[in-house]
N, C-alpha and C positions, 0 to 999 in steps of 0.2 A: 069562095076561098077554099083551097084544098086542105086536107087534113095535115099535110106537111107544113103548109103555111101557118095553119092554126097552131101547130106544135111549136114552130119557131116563135110565134107571138107569145105563146104561153111561157116559153123559156125566157124571153125578154122580160115579161112581167115577173117571173120568179126572181130574176136578178134584181129588178127594181124593188121587189118586196124585201129582199135581204138587205139591200142598201137602206131602205126605209126603216127596218128594224134597228140597224146600227145608228141611224140618225135619232130615232126615238130614244134609244139607250143613252146616247150622248146627251140629249136634252134632259133626260131624267137625272143624269149625273150632274149636269150643270145646275139644275134646280136644287138638288140636294146640297151641293157645295155652296151655292150662294145663300142658301137659308142660314148656314152656319158661319159663313165668312163673306161678308159683304165686300171686303177688299178684293177677294179672289174674283168675284163676279165682275167688279169694275176692271180689274186687270184683264180678264178674259175678253171682254168686249172691246176695251181700248187697244188691245194687242192684235185685233182683227183675227183672232183664232176662230171666231164664229163665221168668218167669211166662207171657209170650206164647207161648213155645215149648211149655210144658206145656198151655196152653189150646188151642193149635193141634193138638197130638197128641190131646187129648181130643175135639176136634171131628171130627178125621179118624176116630177109632175109632167115634164115634157115627154118623157118615155111613155108614161101612162096615156097621155093624150094622143101620141103617135100611134100606139097600139090600138086604142079605141077607134081612131080614124081608119086604120088599116082593116079592122074587122067590120066596122059599120061606117063606111064612108059617107053615107047619106044622112047620118044623124048627128 
């Protein structure tokens, strides 16, 4: 893999990392809110607001897997 290709893969990982940080912050907020207000947690999950978070985390894991395969296709 060329340096240019590796740079592109590192940029892809950097974007995934930023998205992961947003997801972790969102989960931290949800945990804090549900500790103090059980009704809010029930509303959050019943309204399917968590679906976007789940989709985002699945996309992050797919991106990381794709980058790993691009860099080390045999492993």
